[in-house]
C-alpha positions in Angstrom: 169.8 257.9 312.0 172.4 255.2 311.6 175.0 254.0 314.1 178.5 253.4 312.8 181.0 251.2 314.6 184.7 251.2 314.1 187.8 249.6 315.7 187.3 245.9 315.1 190.4 243.9 314.4 192.3 240.7 315.0 194.4 240.6 318.2 196.3 238.1 320.2 195.0 236.9 323.6 195.9 239.5 326.3 195.8 242.3 323.8 193.6 245.4 323.8 191.2 247.1 321.4 189.1 250.2 321.4 185.7 250.2 319.6 183.9 253.4 318.8 180.3 254.1 318.0 179.0 257.3 316.4 175.8 258.5 314.8 175.7 259.1 311.0 174.4 262.6 311.6 174.4 264.6 314.8 174.6 263.5 318.4 173.4 260.2 319.8 170.0 261.3 320.9 169.0 258.3 323.1 168.8 257.5 326.7 171.1 254.6 326.7 173.9 253.5 324.3 175.5 250.2 324.5 177.5 247.4 322.9 176.2 243.9 322.2 178.1 241.0 320.7 177.3 237.8 318.8 179.7 234.9 318.6 179.3 232.2 315.9 176.5 229.9 316.9 175.5 231.9 319.9 172.8 234.4 320.8 173.4 238.1 320.8 174.3 239.3 324.3 174.6 242.7 326.0 178.2 243.6 326.9 178.3 247.1 328.2 175.8 250.0 328.3 175.9 253.6 329.5 173.4 256.2 330.3 173.2 259.6 328.6 174.5 261.3 331.8 177.5 258.9 331.8 177.0 258.3 335.5 175.5 254.9 335.2 177.1 252.0 333.4 176.5 248.3 333.1 179.0 245.5 332.3 178.2 241.9 331.8 179.9 239.6 334.4 182.1 238.1 331.6 183.8 241.4 330.9 183.8 243.2 334.3 187.2 244.5 335.1 188.4 244.1 331.5 186.0 246.3 329.5 185.2 250.0 330.1 182.4 251.9 328.3 182.6 255.7 328.1 181.0 258.6 326.2 182.3 262.0 325.2 180.7 265.1 326.7 178.7 266.0 323.6 177.2 262.5 323.4 178.7 262.2 319.9 180.6 259.0 320.4 180.6 256.0 322.8 183.7 254.0 323.1 184.4 250.5 324.4 187.9 249.9 325.8 188.6 246.2 325.8 191.7 244.9 327.7 193.1 241.5 328.5 191.1 240.1 325.5 190.4 236.4 325.5 189.5 234.0 322.7 186.0 233.9 324.1 185.6 237.6 323.3 185.7 236.8 319.6 182.4 238.0 318.1 180.8 240.7 316.0 180.2 243.7 318.2 177.2 245.8 317.6 176.5 249.3 318.8 172.9 249.8 320.0 170.7 252.7 321.2 167.4 252.9 323.0 165.2 254.7 325.4 165.2 252.2 328.3 165.5 253.8 331.8 168.7 252.2 332.7 171.8 250.7 331.1 171.2 247.4 332.8 167.6 247.3 331.4 168.8 247.6 327.8 171.9 245.4 328.1 169.9 242.5 329.6 166.9 242.8 327.2 167.7 243.4 323.6 164.0 244.1 322.8 164.7 247.5 324.3 167.0 248.4 321.5 165.6 250.9 319.0 168.6 251.2 316.6 171.4 248.8 315.7 174.7 249.4 314.0 176.0 247.1 311.3 178.7 245.5 313.5 182.4 245.3 313.7 184.3 242.1 314.0 186.7 241.3 316.8 188.9 238.2 316.6 191.1 237.1 319.5 193.5 234.3 318.4 197.1 233.3 318.7 
């Protein structure tokens, strides 16, 4: 199984983007799906994660109120809606999947990720 991201682009500060993650074949058969990002010269960090039920989500403090993670009913895709983008959001965004018991567990500890996507680049610049 491979995770395929899409939606990365260059936008101006204050703009919006929607990233999407899908499995290469079939539904996303994991307990938690999430988005991580890695900016140049920085460590990879968890941004937003969601449980298979969709009832539990986790967002890093740096994106709370601006980013929203969601999944479709069939667990085929997981989207990350990003609003009021800032230059500090510039990074490569990776979709990730795992069997951790909660979205917060996976988003705060990347060792719990079982599968990584290849990444999609987001650049926020004027």
